[in-house]
All heavy atoms as a GROMACS GRO file, in nm:
protein
  522
    1ASP      N    1   0.203  -1.058  -2.373
    1ASP     CA    2   0.133  -1.035  -2.240
    1ASP      C    3   0.232  -1.050  -2.130
    1ASP      O    4   0.290  -1.150  -2.107
    1ASP     CB    5   0.013  -1.135  -2.225
    1ASP     CG    6  -0.062  -1.107  -2.105
    1ASP    OD1    7  -0.055  -0.999  -2.047
    1ASP    OD2    8  -0.122  -1.205  -2.054
    2CYS      N    9   0.256  -0.938  -2.057
    2CYS     CA   10   0.348  -0.943  -1.946
    2CYS      C   11   0.281  -0.951  -1.811
    2CYS      O   12   0.343  -0.935  -1.705
    2CYS     CB   13   0.442  -0.819  -1.950
    2CYS     SG   14   0.357  -0.664  -1.925
    3GLY      N   15   0.154  -0.975  -1.807
    3GLY     CA   16   0.078  -0.978  -1.676
    3GLY      C   17   0.045  -0.843  -1.620
    3GLY      O   18   0.052  -0.746  -1.686
    4GLU      N   19   0.009  -0.846  -1.494
    4GLU     CA   20  -0.025  -0.727  -1.426
    4GLU      C   21   0.037  -0.723  -1.288
    4GLU      O   22   0.042  -0.818  -1.220
    4GLU     CB   23  -0.186  -0.730  -1.414
    4GLU     CG   24  -0.247  -0.599  -1.382
    4GLU     CD   25  -0.396  -0.614  -1.386
    4GLU    OE1   26  -0.453  -0.655  -1.482
    4GLU    OE2   27  -0.455  -0.575  -1.284
    5MET      N   28   0.083  -0.600  -1.249
    5MET     CA   29   0.140  -0.581  -1.117
    5MET      C   30   0.098  -0.448  -1.068
    5MET      O   31   0.123  -0.340  -1.137
    5MET     CB   32   0.298  -0.592  -1.129
    5MET     CG   33   0.366  -0.558  -1.002
    5MET     SD   34   0.324  -0.667  -0.870
    5MET     CE   35   0.392  -0.578  -0.733
    6ASP      N   36   0.036  -0.436  -0.956
    6ASP     CA   37   0.003  -0.315  -0.888
    6ASP      C   38   0.133  -0.245  -0.844
    6ASP      O   39   0.222  -0.304  -0.800
    6ASP     CB   40  -0.080  -0.330  -0.766
    6ASP     CG   41  -0.219  -0.395  -0.805
    6ASP    OD1   42  -0.267  -0.368  -0.914
    6ASP    OD2   43  -0.275  -0.468  -0.727
    7SER      N   44   0.137  -0.116  -0.864
    7SER     CA   45   0.252  -0.041  -0.822
    7SER      C   46   0.223   0.053  -0.712
    7SER      O   47   0.316   0.122  -0.654
    7SER     CB   48   0.313   0.038  -0.940
    7SER     OG   49   0.222   0.129  -0.988
    8ILE      N   50   0.096   0.062  -0.661
    8ILE     CA   51   0.058   0.149  -0.555
    8ILE      C   52  -0.012   0.057  -0.452
    8ILE      O   53  -0.098  -0.020  -0.493
    8ILE     CB   54  -0.016   0.268  -0.600
    8ILE    CG1   55   0.068   0.353  -0.689
    8ILE    CG2   56  -0.082   0.344  -0.480
    8ILE    CD1   57  -0.018   0.472  -0.744
    9CYS      N   58   0.010   0.076  -0.325
    9CYS     CA   59  -0.071   0.010  -0.225
    9CYS      C   60  -0.102   0.099  -0.107
    9CYS      O   61  -0.044   0.210  -0.099
    9CYS     CB   62   0.020  -0.108  -0.167
    9CYS     SG   63   0.168  -0.062  -0.090
   10GLY      N   64  -0.188   0.058  -0.022
   10GLY     CA   65  -0.217   0.136   0.098
   10GLY      C   66  -0.124   0.090   0.211
   10GLY      O   67  -0.082  -0.028   0.215
   11VAL      N   68  -0.087   0.183   0.299
   11VAL     CA   69   0.000   0.148   0.411
   11VAL      C   70  -0.068   0.211   0.534
   11VAL      O   71  -0.108   0.325   0.535
   11VAL     CB   72   0.142   0.204   0.393
   11VAL    CG1   73   0.220   0.192   0.525
   11VAL    CG2   74   0.213   0.145   0.282
   12VAL      N   75  -0.078   0.123   0.642
   12VAL     CA   76  -0.127   0.167   0.779
   12VAL      C   77  -0.002   0.142   0.869
   12VAL      O   78   0.031   0.031   0.897
   12VAL     CB   79  -0.246   0.086   0.822
   12VAL    CG1   80  -0.282   0.132   0.965
   12VAL    CG2   81  -0.363   0.119   0.719
   13ASP      N   82   0.046   0.253   0.920
   13ASP     CA   83   0.166   0.245   1.016
   13ASP      C   84   0.098   0.269   1.155
   13ASP      O   85   0.072   0.377   1.194
   13ASP     CB   86   0.271   0.349   0.983
   13ASP     CG   87   0.390   0.338   1.076
   13ASP    OD1   88   0.387   0.277   1.174
   13ASP    OD2   89   0.490   0.399   1.031
   14LYS      N   90   0.073   0.159   1.223
   14LYS     CA   91   0.019   0.167   1.359
   14LYS      C   92   0.103   0.230   1.469
   14LYS      O   93   0.055   0.288   1.562
   14LYS     CB   94  -0.025   0.023   1.405
   14LYS     CG   95  -0.120  -0.038   1.316
   14LYS     CD   96  -0.152  -0.181   1.364
   14LYS     CE   97  -0.254  -0.249   1.281
   14LYS     NZ   98  -0.290  -0.383   1.319
   15ARG      N   99   0.235   0.229   1.443
   15ARG     CA  100   0.331   0.292   1.540
   15ARG      C  101   0.318   0.446   1.536
   15ARG      O  102   0.319   0.513   1.634
   15ARG     CB  103   0.474   0.255   1.512
   15ARG     CG  104   0.498   0.101   1.528
   15ARG     CD  105   0.633   0.064   1.479
   15ARG     NE  106   0.630   0.085   1.334
   15ARG     CZ  107   0.726   0.108   1.252
   15ARG    NH1  108   0.850   0.109   1.305
   15ARG    NH2  109   0.720   0.137   1.124
   16MET      N  110   0.310   0.504   1.413
   16MET     CA  111   0.305   0.641   1.392
   16MET      C  112   0.164   0.694   1.364
   16MET      O  113   0.144   0.814   1.352
   16MET     CB  114   0.398   0.680   1.276
   16MET     CG  115   0.536   0.637   1.287
   16MET     SD  116   0.625   0.707   1.417
   16MET     CE  117   0.638   0.873   1.358
   17PHE      N  118   0.066   0.607   1.363
   17PHE     CA  119  -0.068   0.651   1.338
   17PHE      C  120  -0.089   0.719   1.204
   17PHE      O  121  -0.157   0.816   1.197
   17PHE     CB  122  -0.137   0.734   1.450
   17PHE     CG  123  -0.122   0.659   1.585
   17PHE    CD1  124  -0.039   0.694   1.682
   17PHE    CD2  125  -0.209   0.557   1.613
   17PHE    CE1  126  -0.022   0.638   1.803
   17PHE    CE2  127  -0.199   0.490   1.740
   17PHE     CZ  128  -0.110   0.530   1.831
   18ASP      N  129  -0.008   0.672   1.101
   18ASP     CA  130  -0.011   0.730   0.977
   18ASP      C  131  -0.076   0.623   0.878
   18ASP      O  132  -0.054   0.506   0.894
   18ASP     CB  133   0.126   0.764   0.923
   18ASP     CG  134   0.188   0.888   0.973
   18ASP    OD1  135   0.111   0.981   1.016
   18ASP    OD2  136   0.310   0.902   0.973
   19TYR      N  137  -0.143   0.680   0.776
   19TYR     CA  138  -0.190   0.591   0.668
   19TYR      C  139  -0.194   0.672   0.537
   19TYR      O  140  -0.215   0.795   0.542
   19TYR     CB  141  -0.326   0.523   0.696
   19TYR     CG  142  -0.410   0.603   0.791
   19TYR    CD1  143  -0.507   0.696   0.748
   19TYR    CD2  144  -0.404   0.584   0.927
   19TYR    CE1  145  -0.579   0.770   0.837
   19TYR    CE2  146  -0.487   0.652   1.012
   19TYR     CZ  147  -0.572   0.744   0.967
   19TYR     OH  148  -0.644   0.815   1.057
   20GLY      N  149  -0.160   0.600   0.429
   20GLY     CA  150  -0.154   0.671   0.300
   20GLY      C  151  -0.116   0.570   0.192
   20GLY      O  152  -0.110   0.450   0.215
   21PHE      N  153  -0.073   0.628   0.084
   21PHE     CA  154  -0.037   0.546  -0.034
   21PHE      C  155   0.111   0.539  -0.047
   21PHE      O  156   0.184   0.632  -0.027
   21PHE     CB  157  -0.099   0.603  -0.158
   21PHE     CG  158  -0.251   0.602  -0.152
   21PHE    CD1  159  -0.322   0.722  -0.119
   21PHE    CD2  160  -0.324   0.489  -0.161
   21PHE    CE1  161  -0.454   0.725  -0.115
   21PHE    CE2  162  -0.464   0.483  -0.154
   21PHE     CZ  163  -0.528   0.606  -0.132
   22ALA      N  164   0.160   0.420  -0.095
   22ALA     CA  165   0.311   0.399  -0.110
   22ALA      C  166   0.329   0.317  -0.240
   22ALA      O  167   0.237   0.263  -0.293
   22ALA     CB  168   0.363   0.321   0.008
   23HIS      N  169   0.452   0.321  -0.286
   23HIS     CA  170   0.488   0.238  -0.404
   23HIS      C  171   0.510   0.103  -0.364
   23HIS      O  172   0.572   0.068  -0.252
   23HIS     CB  173   0.615   0.297  -0.468
   23HIS     CG  174   0.587   0.436  -0.531
   23HIS    ND1  175   0.523   0.457  -0.644
   23HIS    CD2  176   0.629   0.560  -0.486
   23HIS    CE1  177   0.516   0.585  -0.674
   23HIS    NE2  178   0.582   0.647  -0.575
   24LEU      N  179   0.466   0.009  -0.441
   24LEU     CA  180   0.486  -0.141  -0.422
   24LEU      C  181   0.596  -0.183  -0.523
   24LEU      O  182   0.569  -0.166  -0.646
   24LEU     CB  183   0.357  -0.210  -0.441
   24LEU     CG  184   0.360  -0.361  -0.414
   24LEU    CD1  185   0.396  -0.394  -0.269
   24LEU    CD2  186   0.226  -0.423  -0.447
   25ILE      N  187   0.700  -0.246  -0.476
   25ILE     CA  188   0.806  -0.297  -0.567
   25ILE      C  189   0.808  -0.441  -0.564
   25ILE      O  190   0.823  -0.509  -0.465
   25ILE     CB  191   0.941  -0.245  -0.514
   25ILE    CG1  192   0.941  -0.086  -0.495
   25ILE    CG2  193   1.057  -0.282  -0.601
   25ILE    CD1  194   1.041  -0.027  -0.417
   26ASP      N  195   0.785  -0.499  -0.683
   26ASP     CA  196   0.777  -0.647  -0.705
   26ASP      C  197   0.910  -0.706  -0.703
   26ASP      O  198   1.004  -0.664  -0.782
   26ASP     CB  199   0.710  -0.675  -0.841
   26ASP     CG  200   0.702  -0.824  -0.867
   26ASP    OD1  201   0.710  -0.898  -0.778
   26ASP    OD2  202   0.679  -0.851  -0.990
   27MET      N  203   0.936  -0.795  -0.608
   27MET     CA  204   1.069  -0.857  -0.592
   27MET      C  205   1.058  -1.008  -0.619
   27MET      O  206   1.156  -1.084  -0.592
   27MET     CB  207   1.128  -0.836  -0.444
   27MET     CG  208   1.152  -0.689  -0.419
   27MET     SD  209   1.270  -0.608  -0.517
   27MET     CE  210   1.423  -0.700  -0.463
   28SER      N  211   0.949  -1.053  -0.682
   28SER     CA  212   0.929  -1.195  -0.701
   28SER      C  213   1.037  -1.249  -0.805
   28SER      O  214   1.079  -1.369  -0.795
   28SER     CB  215   0.795  -1.225  -0.764
   28SER     OG  216   0.772  -1.157  -0.885
   29TYR      N  217   1.094  -1.165  -0.891
   29TYR     CA  218   1.196  -1.215  -0.979
   29TYR      C  219   1.324  -1.260  -0.908
   29TYR      O  220   1.403  -1.331  -0.960
   29TYR     CB  221   1.228  -1.105  -1.084
   29TYR     CG  222   1.305  -0.988  -1.031
   29TYR    CD1  223   1.449  -0.982  -1.042
   29TYR    CD2  224   1.241  -0.888  -0.968
   29TYR    CE1  225   1.520  -0.870  -0.993
   29TYR    CE2  226   1.307  -0.777  -0.918
   29TYR     CZ  227   1.443  -0.771  -0.928
   29TYR     OH  228   1.514  -0.669  -0.880
   30LYS      N  229   1.340  -1.215  -0.776
   30LYS     CA  230   1.456  -1.258  -0.703
   30LYS      C  231   1.405  -1.360  -0.594
   30LYS      O  232   1.484  -1.392  -0.499
   30LYS     CB  233   1.515  -1.136  -0.632
   30LYS     CG  234   1.598  -1.054  -0.718
   30LYS     CD  235   1.686  -0.959  -0.643
   30LYS     CE  236   1.780  -0.898  -0.732
   30LYS     NZ  237   1.893  -0.831  -0.658
   31GLY      N  238   1.281  -1.396  -0.592
   31GLY     CA  239   1.227  -1.491  -0.503
   31GLY      C  240   1.212  -1.431  -0.357
   31GLY      O  241   1.213  -1.505  -0.260
   32LYS      N  242   1.186  -1.305  -0.355
   32LYS     CA  243   1.172  -1.236  -0.230
   32LYS      C  244   1.038  -1.169  -0.221
   32LYS      O  245   0.962  -1.164  -0.322
   32LYS     CB  246   1.279  -1.116  -0.216
   32LYS     CG  247   1.424  -1.165  -0.216
   32LYS     CD  248   1.519  -1.053  -0.200
   32LYS     CE  249   1.665  -1.096  -0.202
   32LYS     NZ  250   1.753  -0.984  -0.186
   33ASP      N  251   0.999  -1.135  -0.095
   33ASP     CA  252   0.872  -1.065  -0.076
   33ASP      C  253   0.870  -0.922  -0.141
   33ASP      O  254   0.986  -0.869  -0.157
   33ASP     CB  255   0.840  -1.045   0.075
   33ASP     CG  256   0.810  -1.185   0.141
   33ASP    OD1  257   0.769  -1.275   0.071
   33ASP    OD2  258   0.831  -1.196   0.264
   34ASN      N  259   0.755  -0.869  -0.162
   34ASN     CA  260   0.751  -0.731  -0.221
   34ASN      C  261   0.808  -0.634  -0.119
   34ASN      O  262   0.806  -0.659  -0.003
   34ASN     CB  263   0.608  -0.697  -0.249
   34ASN     CG  264   0.550  -0.774  -0.362
   34ASN    OD1  265   0.621  -0.824  -0.454
   34ASN    ND2  266   0.421  -0.791  -0.373
   35GLN      N  267   0.856  -0.526  -0.175
   35GLN     CA  268   0.897  -0.413  -0.086
   35GLN      C  269   0.806  -0.303  -0.098
   35GLN      O  270   0.742  -0.277  -0.200
   35GLN     CB  271   1.044  -0.361  -0.131
   35GLN     CG  272   1.149  -0.468  -0.112
   35GLN     CD  273   1.284  -0.419  -0.154
   35GLN    OE1  274   1.301  -0.307  -0.200
   35GLN    NE2  275   1.382  -0.500  -0.127
   36VAL      N  276   0.784  -0.225   0.010
   36VAL     CA  277   0.693  -0.108   0.007
   36VAL      C  278   0.779   0.018   0.048
   36VAL      O  279   0.857   0.012   0.143
   36VAL     CB  280   0.587  -0.131   0.114
   36VAL    CG1  281   0.492  -0.013   0.124
   36VAL    CG2  282   0.507  -0.261   0.085
   37SER      N  283   0.751   0.124  -0.028
   37SER     CA  284   0.826   0.251  -0.006
   37SER      C  285   0.766   0.324   0.114
   37SER      O  286   0.667   0.274   0.168
   37SER     CB  287   0.817   0.333  -0.134
   37SER     OG  288   0.690   0.396  -0.145
   38ASP      N  289   0.827   0.434   0.146
   38ASP     CA  290   0.758   0.529   0.241
   38ASP      C  291   0.634   0.577   0.181
   38ASP      O  292   0.618   0.582   0.060
   38ASP     CB  293   0.858   0.643   0.272
   38ASP     CG  294   0.982   0.603   0.349
   38ASP    OD1  295   0.979   0.500   0.416
   38ASP    OD2  296   1.085   0.672   0.337
   39ILE      N  297   0.541   0.628   0.268
   39ILE     CA  298   0.416   0.683   0.230
   39ILE      C  299   0.451   0.816   0.147
   39ILE      O  300   0.519   0.898   0.198
   39ILE     CB  301   0.329   0.715   0.350
   39ILE    CG1  302   0.285   0.582   0.418
   39ILE    CG2  303   0.209   0.794   0.302
   39ILE    CD1  304   0.208   0.604   0.546
   40PHE      N  305   0.400   0.816   0.022
   40PHE     CA  306   0.418   0.940  -0.056
   40PHE      C  307   0.300   1.026  -0.048
   40PHE      O  308   0.303   1.144  -0.093
   40PHE     CB  309   0.456   0.903  -0.198
   40PHE     CG  310   0.341   0.837  -0.287
   40PHE    CD1  311   0.245   0.910  -0.338
   40PHE    CD2  312   0.350   0.701  -0.303
   40PHE    CE1  313   0.152   0.849  -0.410
   40PHE    CE2  314   0.249   0.637  -0.372
   40PHE     CZ  315   0.149   0.710  -0.430
   41TYR      N  316   0.185   0.977  -0.010
   41TYR     CA  317   0.062   1.064   0.005
   41TYR      C  318  -0.009   1.020   0.134
   41TYR      O  319  -0.060   0.908   0.144
   41TYR     CB  320  -0.025   1.047  -0.114
   41TYR     CG  321  -0.153   1.139  -0.100
   41TYR    CD1  322  -0.151   1.266  -0.151
   41TYR    CD2  323  -0.273   1.089  -0.043
   41TYR    CE1  324  -0.263   1.344  -0.143
   41TYR    CE2  325  -0.386   1.168  -0.032
   41TYR     CZ  326  -0.380   1.293  -0.084
   41TYR     OH  327  -0.493   1.372  -0.066
   42LYS      N  328  -0.010   1.112   0.233
   42LYS     CA  329  -0.068   1.080   0.361
   42LYS      C  330  -0.230   1.109   0.346
   42LYS      O  331  -0.260   1.211   0.298
   42LYS     CB  332  -0.014   1.157   0.474
   42LYS     CG  333   0.122   1.111   0.501
   42LYS     CD  334   0.176   1.179   0.631
   42LYS     CE  335   0.318   1.124   0.665
   42LYS     NZ  336   0.369   1.187   0.783
   43PHE      N  337  -0.307   1.019   0.387
   43PHE     CA  338  -0.453   1.038   0.388
   43PHE      C  339  -0.493   1.112   0.510
   43PHE      O  340  -0.455   1.080   0.627
   43PHE     CB  341  -0.514   0.901   0.388
   43PHE     CG  342  -0.666   0.896   0.369
   43PHE    CD1  343  -0.719   0.924   0.241
   43PHE    CD2  344  -0.749   0.876   0.467
   43PHE    CE1  345  -0.851   0.924   0.224
   43PHE    CE2  346  -0.889   0.881   0.455
   43PHE     CZ  347  -0.940   0.903   0.330
   44SER      N  348  -0.586   1.216   0.496
   44SER     CA  349  -0.624   1.293   0.609
   44SER      C  350  -0.748   1.254   0.679
   44SER      O  351  -0.782   1.313   0.784
   44SER     CB  352  -0.631   1.444   0.558
   44SER     OG  353  -0.736   1.457   0.462
   45GLY      N  354  -0.817   1.158   0.629
   45GLY     CA  355  -0.941   1.110   0.695
   45GLY      C  356  -0.902   1.002   0.804
   45GLY      O  357  -0.798   0.984   0.843
   46SER      N  358  -1.009   0.929   0.842
   46SER     CA  359  -0.993   0.827   0.946
   46SER      C  360  -0.925   0.703   0.884
   46SER      O  361  -0.929   0.682   0.764
   46SER     CB  362  -1.122   0.795   1.018
   46SER     OG  363  -1.205   0.724   0.924
   47GLN      N  364  -0.881   0.612   0.969
   47GLN     CA  365  -0.821   0.484   0.922
   47GLN      C  366  -0.935   0.403   0.851
   47GLN      O  367  -0.912   0.340   0.749
   47GLN     CB  368  -0.760   0.410   1.030
   47GLN     CG  369  -0.705   0.273   0.989
   47GLN     CD  370  -0.633   0.201   1.100
   47GLN    OE1  371  -0.582   0.254   1.194
   47GLN    NE2  372  -0.622   0.071   1.081
   48ASP      N  373  -1.060   0.407   0.912
   48ASP     CA  374  -1.168   0.329   0.855
   48ASP      C  375  -1.198   0.384   0.718
   48ASP      O  376  -1.220   0.302   0.628
   48ASP     CB  377  -1.289   0.343   0.947
   48ASP     CG  378  -1.399   0.252   0.899
   48ASP    OD1  379  -1.382   0.131   0.872
   48ASP    OD2  380  -1.520   0.306   0.887
   49GLU      N  381  -1.208   0.511   0.702
   49GLU     CA  382  -1.227   0.569   0.563
   49GLU      C  383  -1.119   0.538   0.472
   49GLU      O  384  -1.154   0.505   0.352
   49GLU     CB  385  -1.237   0.728   0.571
   49GLU     CG  386  -1.354   0.777   0.647
   49GLU     CD  387  -1.351   0.928   0.678
   49GLU    OE1  388  -1.240   0.977   0.696
   49GLU    OE2  389  -1.455   0.990   0.666
   50PHE      N  390  -0.995   0.533   0.512
   50PHE     CA  391  -0.888   0.491   0.420
   50PHE      C  392  -0.897   0.353   0.380
   50PHE      O  393  -0.876   0.322   0.258
   50PHE     CB  394  -0.750   0.516   0.499
   50PHE     CG  395  -0.629   0.475   0.420
   50PHE    CD1  396  -0.594   0.549   0.302
   50PHE    CD2  397  -0.555   0.372   0.457
   50PHE    CE1  398  -0.482   0.511   0.227
   50PHE    CE2  399  -0.447   0.329   0.383
   50PHE     CZ  400  -0.411   0.398   0.264
   51GLU      N  401  -0.929   0.262   0.468
   51GLU     CA  402  -0.940   0.116   0.442
   51GLU      C  403  -1.055   0.101   0.338
   51GLU      O  404  -1.043   0.017   0.244
   51GLU     CB  405  -0.961   0.035   0.567
   51GLU     CG  406  -0.833   0.023   0.650
   51GLU     CD  407  -0.855  -0.034   0.781
   51GLU    OE1  408  -0.962  -0.050   0.831
   51GLU    OE2  409  -0.755  -0.075   0.842
   52LYS      N  410  -1.166   0.169   0.360
   52LYS     CA  411  -1.278   0.161   0.260
   52LYS      C  412  -1.236   0.216   0.120
   52LYS      O  413  -1.274   0.153   0.021
   52LYS     CB  414  -1.399   0.239   0.317
   52LYS     CG  415  -1.468   0.168   0.433
   52LYS     CD  416  -1.583   0.257   0.485
   52LYS     CE  417  -1.646   0.187   0.600
   52LYS     NZ  418  -1.755   0.267   0.660
   53LEU      N  419  -1.166   0.321   0.121
   53LEU     CA  420  -1.111   0.373  -0.009
   53LEU      C  421  -1.022   0.272  -0.078
   53LEU      O  422  -1.034   0.246  -0.200
   53LEU     CB  423  -1.041   0.509   0.016
   53LEU     CG  424  -0.980   0.567  -0.114
   53LEU    CD1  425  -1.092   0.599  -0.217
   53LEU    CD2  426  -0.906   0.701  -0.075
   54CYS      N  427  -0.932   0.214  -0.008
   54CYS     CA  428  -0.839   0.112  -0.066
   54CYS      C  429  -0.921  -0.008  -0.122
   54CYS      O  430  -0.888  -0.053  -0.227
   54CYS     CB  431  -0.736   0.064   0.037
   54CYS     SG  432  -0.608   0.185   0.075
   55LYS      N  433  -1.022  -0.045  -0.045
   55LYS     CA  434  -1.106  -0.156  -0.092
   55LYS      C  435  -1.180  -0.116  -0.224
   55LYS      O  436  -1.193  -0.191  -0.320
   55LYS     CB  437  -1.207  -0.197   0.017
   55LYS     CG  438  -1.290  -0.319  -0.024
   55LYS     CD  439  -1.383  -0.361   0.086
   55LYS     CE  440  -1.457  -0.487   0.047
   55LYS     NZ  441  -1.533  -0.543   0.155
   56LYS      N  442  -1.233   0.006  -0.229
   56LYS     CA  443  -1.303   0.062  -0.343
   56LYS      C  444  -1.204   0.064  -0.466
   56LYS      O  445  -1.244   0.037  -0.577
   56LYS     CB  446  -1.358   0.197  -0.313
   56LYS     CG  447  -1.427   0.256  -0.428
   56LYS     CD  448  -1.488   0.393  -0.394
   56LYS     CE  449  -1.558   0.453  -0.512
   56LYS     NZ  450  -1.608   0.585  -0.479
   57LEU      N  451  -1.080   0.102  -0.440
   57LEU     CA  452  -0.977   0.114  -0.547
   57LEU      C  453  -0.919  -0.024  -0.576
   57LEU      O  454  -0.821  -0.031  -0.659
   57LEU     CB  455  -0.874   0.219  -0.505
   57LEU     CG  456  -0.924   0.360  -0.498
   57LEU    CD1  457  -0.813   0.444  -0.438
   57LEU    CD2  458  -0.974   0.412  -0.624
   58ASN      N  459  -0.947  -0.123  -0.501
   58ASN     CA  460  -0.889  -0.260  -0.522
   58ASN      C  461  -0.742  -0.257  -0.496
   58ASN      O  462  -0.663  -0.328  -0.565
   58ASN     CB  463  -0.929  -0.317  -0.663
   58ASN     CG  464  -0.906  -0.464  -0.661
   58ASN    OD1  465  -0.927  -0.537  -0.558
   58ASN    ND2  466  -0.877  -0.519  -0.779
   59LEU      N  467  -0.701  -0.186  -0.384
   59LEU     CA  468  -0.557  -0.184  -0.352
   59LEU      C  469  -0.537  -0.263  -0.229
   59LEU      O  470  -0.614  -0.262  -0.134
   59LEU     CB  471  -0.514  -0.036  -0.324
   59LEU     CG  472  -0.518   0.059  -0.433
   59LEU    CD1  473  -0.483   0.203  -0.384
   59LEU    CD2  474  -0.420   0.022  -0.548
   60GLY      N  475  -0.424  -0.335  -0.230
   60GLY     CA  476  -0.392  -0.407  -0.110
   60GLY      C  477  -0.345  -0.314   0.002
   60GLY      O  478  -0.292  -0.202  -0.027
   61ILE      N  479  -0.346  -0.355   0.127
   61ILE     CA  480  -0.302  -0.275   0.245
   61ILE      C  481  -0.198  -0.344   0.319
   61ILE      O  482  -0.218  -0.461   0.350
   61ILE     CB  483  -0.420  -0.235   0.335
   61ILE    CG1  484  -0.528  -0.165   0.261
   61ILE    CG2  485  -0.373  -0.151   0.449
   61ILE    CD1  486  -0.652  -0.137   0.341
   62TYR      N  487  -0.090  -0.282   0.338
   62TYR     CA  488   0.018  -0.337   0.432
   62TYR      C  489   0.009  -0.269   0.562
   62TYR      O  490   0.001  -0.146   0.570
   62TYR     CB  491   0.153  -0.307   0.362
   62TYR     CG  492   0.184  -0.403   0.247
   62TYR    CD1  493   0.128  -0.374   0.128
   62TYR    CD2  494   0.261  -0.522   0.265
   62TYR    CE1  495   0.156  -0.455   0.016
   62TYR    CE2  496   0.279  -0.592   0.156
   62TYR     CZ  497   0.228  -0.570   0.031
   62TYR     OH  498   0.257  -0.649  -0.076
   63TYR      N  499   0.012  -0.352   0.673
   63TYR     CA  500   0.005  -0.300   0.811
   63TYR      C  501   0.135  -0.311   0.881
   63TYR      O  502   0.200  -0.422   0.868
   63TYR     CB  503  -0.104  -0.377   0.885
   63TYR     CG  504  -0.246  -0.351   0.837
   63TYR    CD1  505  -0.290  -0.438   0.735
   63TYR    CD2  506  -0.324  -0.257   0.893
   63TYR    CE1  507  -0.428  -0.414   0.694
   63TYR    CE2  508  -0.451  -0.233   0.846
   63TYR     CZ  509  -0.504  -0.314   0.743
   63TYR     OH  510  -0.632  -0.297   0.694
   64TYR      N  511   0.182  -0.212   0.940
   64TYR     CA  512   0.311  -0.215   1.022
   64TYR      C  513   0.286  -0.187   1.163
   64TYR      O  514   0.203  -0.107   1.199
   64TYR     CB  515   0.410  -0.108   0.965
   64TYR     CG  516   0.457  -0.143   0.828
   64TYR    CD1  517   0.394  -0.075   0.718
   64TYR    CD2  518   0.555  -0.242   0.797
   64TYR    CE1  519   0.448  -0.096   0.587
   64TYR    CE2  520   0.597  -0.268   0.668
   64TYR     CZ  521   0.543  -0.196   0.565
   64TYR     OH  522   0.577  -0.223   0.442
   0.00000   0.00000   0.00000
C-alpha cells in the first residue's frame, strides 16, 4: 500500500481572473510544500460554479 495522492487540483488566480485545473506535485518527500503547475484546463463558467465543481469532485483549491 503506497497511500493516496491527488495529482489534480483546482486553481483560482485572482490576479488574472482565471480558474481551472492544474497538476499537483507532492514535495513532502523533501519536506517542502506541494507545487502547483500552470492551469492546463481553463474553466469557462463562473468562479462559484468552478468551486462547486471542485467540491463535488473532492479536489482541493489553491488561491493565488
